[in-house]
C-alpha positions as CSV (number, residue, x, y, z in Angstrom):
1,M,103.2,-142.9,8.1
2,T,103.9,-141.6,4.6
3,T,104.3,-143.5,1.3
4,P,107.8,-144.0,-0.1
5,L,106.9,-141.5,-2.8
6,Y,106.1,-138.7,-0.4
7,P,109.6,-137.2,-0.4
8,T,109.7,-137.2,-4.2
9,F,106.5,-135.2,-4.4
10,K,107.4,-132.9,-1.5
11,K,110.5,-131.9,-3.5
12,R,108.8,-131.7,-6.9
13,I,105.9,-129.5,-5.6
14,S,108.2,-127.4,-3.4
15,D,110.5,-126.7,-6.4
16,S,107.6,-125.9,-8.7
17,V,106.1,-123.5,-6.2
18,E,109.4,-121.8,-5.7
19,Q,109.8,-121.4,-9.5
20,L,106.3,-120.1,-9.8
21,L,107.0,-117.5,-7.0
22,Q,110.3,-116.4,-8.7
23,K,108.9,-116.2,-12.2
24,Q,105.3,-115.1,-11.8
25,V,104.8,-113.5,-8.4
26,T,108.0,-111.8,-7.2
27,P,108.5,-109.7,-10.3
28,W,105.3,-107.8,-9.3
29,A,107.2,-106.4,-6.3
30,F,109.1,-104.3,-8.8
31,L,106.1,-102.8,-10.6
32,D,106.8,-99.4,-9.2
33,S,110.5,-99.4,-9.9
34,G,110.2,-96.9,-12.7
35,K,111.1,-99.5,-15.4
36,P,108.6,-101.0,-17.8
37,F,106.9,-104.0,-16.2
38,R,106.3,-107.0,-18.4
39,I,105.2,-110.5,-17.4
40,E,103.5,-113.4,-19.3
41,K,100.2,-115.0,-18.3
42,L,99.8,-118.7,-18.6
43,D,98.2,-118.2,-22.1
44,K,101.4,-116.4,-23.2
45,L,99.6,-113.0,-23.4
46,E,101.8,-110.3,-22.0
47,I,100.8,-108.0,-19.1
48,C,102.6,-104.6,-19.6
49,Y,102.6,-101.5,-17.4
50,E,104.8,-98.4,-17.3
51,G,104.6,-95.3,-15.1
52,V,101.6,-96.5,-13.1
53,G,101.0,-97.3,-9.5
54,F,99.7,-100.6,-8.3
55,E,96.3,-99.3,-7.3
56,G,93.6,-99.7,-10.0
57,S,94.1,-101.9,-13.1
58,P,97.4,-103.5,-12.1
59,R,96.0,-104.6,-8.7
60,E,92.8,-105.9,-10.4
61,V,94.9,-108.0,-12.8
62,F,97.2,-109.3,-10.0
63,W,94.2,-110.6,-8.1
64,G,91.9,-111.4,-11.0
65,R,92.7,-115.0,-11.6
66,Y,96.2,-114.2,-12.8
67,I,98.0,-116.9,-10.7
68,E,95.2,-119.5,-10.4
69,P,95.8,-121.0,-13.9
70,F,99.4,-121.6,-13.0
71,L,98.4,-123.4,-9.8
72,E,95.8,-125.4,-11.6
73,V,98.3,-126.7,-14.2
74,L,100.7,-127.5,-11.4
75,A,97.9,-129.5,-9.6
76,K,96.8,-131.4,-12.7
77,R,100.4,-132.3,-13.5
78,E,101.4,-133.5,-10.0
79,I,98.1,-135.5,-9.6
80,A,98.6,-137.2,-12.9
81,E,102.2,-138.0,-12.0
82,A,101.1,-139.4,-8.6
83,V,98.7,-141.7,-10.2
84,S,101.3,-142.9,-12.8
85,L,104.1,-143.4,-10.3
86,A,101.8,-145.1,-7.8
87,R,100.8,-147.7,-10.4
88,E,104.3,-148.1,-11.7
89,R,105.9,-148.5,-8.3
90,G,103.1,-150.5,-6.6
91,V,102.4,-147.8,-4.0
92,D,98.9,-147.3,-2.5
93,G,97.6,-144.5,-4.8
94,K,94.8,-143.5,-2.5
95,I,97.3,-142.6,0.3
96,L,99.7,-140.9,-2.1
97,L,96.9,-138.8,-3.6
98,L,96.0,-137.5,-0.2
99,E,99.6,-136.7,0.5
100,V,99.8,-134.8,-2.8
101,R,96.6,-133.0,-2.0
102,G,98.2,-131.6,1.2
103,L,101.4,-130.6,-0.5
104,L,99.5,-128.8,-3.3
105,R,97.3,-127.0,-0.7
106,D,100.4,-125.9,1.2
107,G,102.0,-124.7,-2.0
108,S,99.0,-122.6,-3.0
109,R,98.8,-121.0,0.5
110,R,102.5,-120.1,0.2
111,V,101.8,-118.4,-3.2
112,F,98.9,-116.4,-2.0
113,A,100.7,-115.4,1.2
114,R,103.5,-114.0,-0.9
115,M,101.1,-112.2,-3.1
116,A,99.5,-110.6,-0.1
117,E,102.9,-109.4,1.1
118,I,103.6,-107.8,-2.3
119,D,100.1,-106.2,-2.4
120,Q,100.7,-104.7,1.1
121,R,104.1,-103.3,0.1
122,L,102.9,-101.8,-3.2
123,M,99.7,-100.4,-1.6
124,G,101.7,-98.9,1.2
125,N,104.1,-97.0,-1.2
126,G,107.1,-98.0,0.9
127,Y,105.3,-98.1,4.2
128,P,103.7,-101.6,4.2
129,K,102.8,-101.5,7.9
130,N,100.4,-98.6,7.2
131,V,98.3,-100.9,5.0
132,P,96.5,-104.1,6.3
133,L,97.6,-107.4,4.8
134,R,95.0,-108.4,2.2
135,R,92.9,-111.4,3.1
136,V,93.4,-114.3,0.7
137,E,90.9,-116.9,2.1
138,H,88.6,-116.6,-1.0
139,E,91.5,-117.3,-3.4
140,V,92.9,-120.1,-1.3
141,Q,89.4,-121.7,-1.0
142,N,88.9,-121.6,-4.8
143,V,92.2,-123.3,-5.4
144,D,91.6,-125.9,-2.6
145,Q,88.2,-126.7,-4.3
146,F,89.9,-127.2,-7.6
147,I,92.5,-129.5,-6.0
148,E,89.9,-131.4,-4.0
149,E,87.7,-132.1,-7.1
150,R,90.7,-133.5,-9.1
151,I,91.9,-135.6,-6.2
152,Q,88.4,-136.9,-5.5
153,A,87.9,-137.9,-9.1
154,E,91.2,-139.8,-9.1
155,L,90.3,-141.5,-5.8
156,D,86.9,-142.5,-7.2
157,M,88.6,-144.0,-10.3
158,W,91.5,-145.6,-8.5
159,R,92.2,-149.2,-9.3
160,P,95.3,-150.7,-7.8
161,S,97.9,-152.1,-10.1
162,P,98.5,-155.9,-10.0
163,K,101.5,-155.3,-7.8
164,Q,99.3,-153.9,-5.1
165,K,96.6,-156.6,-5.1
166,P,96.9,-159.2,-2.4
167,G,97.5,-163.0,-2.9
168,L,95.1,-164.8,-5.2
169,E,93.9,-161.6,-6.8
170,A,97.4,-160.6,-7.8
171,W,98.2,-164.1,-9.0
172,Y,95.0,-164.1,-11.1
173,E,95.9,-160.7,-12.7
174,K,99.3,-162.1,-13.8
175,N,97.9,-165.4,-15.0
176,K,94.5,-164.6,-16.6
177,F,95.5,-166.2,-19.9
178,W,96.4,-169.5,-18.3
179,V,93.3,-169.6,-16.2
180,W,91.2,-169.0,-19.3
181,L,93.2,-171.7,-21.3
182,I,92.9,-174.3,-18.6
183,G,89.2,-173.6,-18.1
184,T,88.6,-173.9,-21.9
185,L,90.6,-177.2,-22.1
186,I,88.6,-178.6,-19.2
187,A,85.3,-177.6,-20.8
188,L,86.4,-179.2,-24.1
189,A,87.4,-182.4,-22.3
190,G,84.0,-182.5,-20.7
191,L,82.3,-182.1,-24.0
192,C,84.5,-184.8,-25.6
193,A,83.7,-187.2,-22.7
194,R,80.0,-186.8,-23.3
195,F,80.2,-187.8,-26.9
196,F,82.6,-190.7,-26.5
């Protein structure tokens, strides 16, 4: 059983991954098109190549933590939004965070699978089947660890909103002031009774 916010995050994360693929991954497939290749890293520094093959420096840049910062920003943003919406909507944040973890992991696997396909095509110089598909377990594992650490931190800090607390606990959260005021008045009445 999923939370009511699962479809929202499934769409959000899927759309973000698709945009990341279109803007940051797929353009690499055209590195050898003969035209100048330009693409921005997350820090806005530009990667530029012209008249070179994929082997060597371009391949090192492609696999050298080029895409990970984008995936990390995506993970941080979606995790923060999950915490915020869970509190706002009274949804069990612990369950939602686990759902978001799965969606983020699936998204990162999709990104690395597409990168491996592009790598194979470029390394094969038009004959991708002549080159083995690059293994991406190491990259996937690193991003999974990043996601897991952030999810676990949020799970450790999770405090349900008053909307999620059962019965008396929820009533107390909503009426703390009145409980304090009545308790103070009773204590004052007890003091007054002693002296009179």
